[in-house]
Phi, psi and omega in degrees: 000130177289170190291313190304309178303320176305306176309309179298320175302316177299311178300323183291318170306318180289329180294319182303331182267009175054047174290157177290143181313317177302317180299310184303314180298322172303313185295313171306310177297326185283326185284324179297321178294326175297306177304327170292314174303320177297317184294304187287315180257342178243358181057037181258124185239340179247144184287339177296335185273354188272125176250159183308323184292331183285324173300311179301314180302315179301309182301322178303305183300313183290342177266000178287000000 
C-alpha cells in the first residue's frame, strides 16, 4: 500500500479518537516528513517495505 492512503487512514483514526487539532497537525507533519525521508533517502514507496530497523534509523538521524 502506498503512503498516502495509509497516512489518511491513520489520521482518520486519530480524528475518531477526538485528538486536539494541534496534536493532529503535529502527527500529520511528523508522519509526512517520515514518508518524504523514506522516498528520498531509502527509495521506499510502499508501507509494507518499512522495517523496524528503518524506523529506528530515522529516529536516530532526526535526533542528532
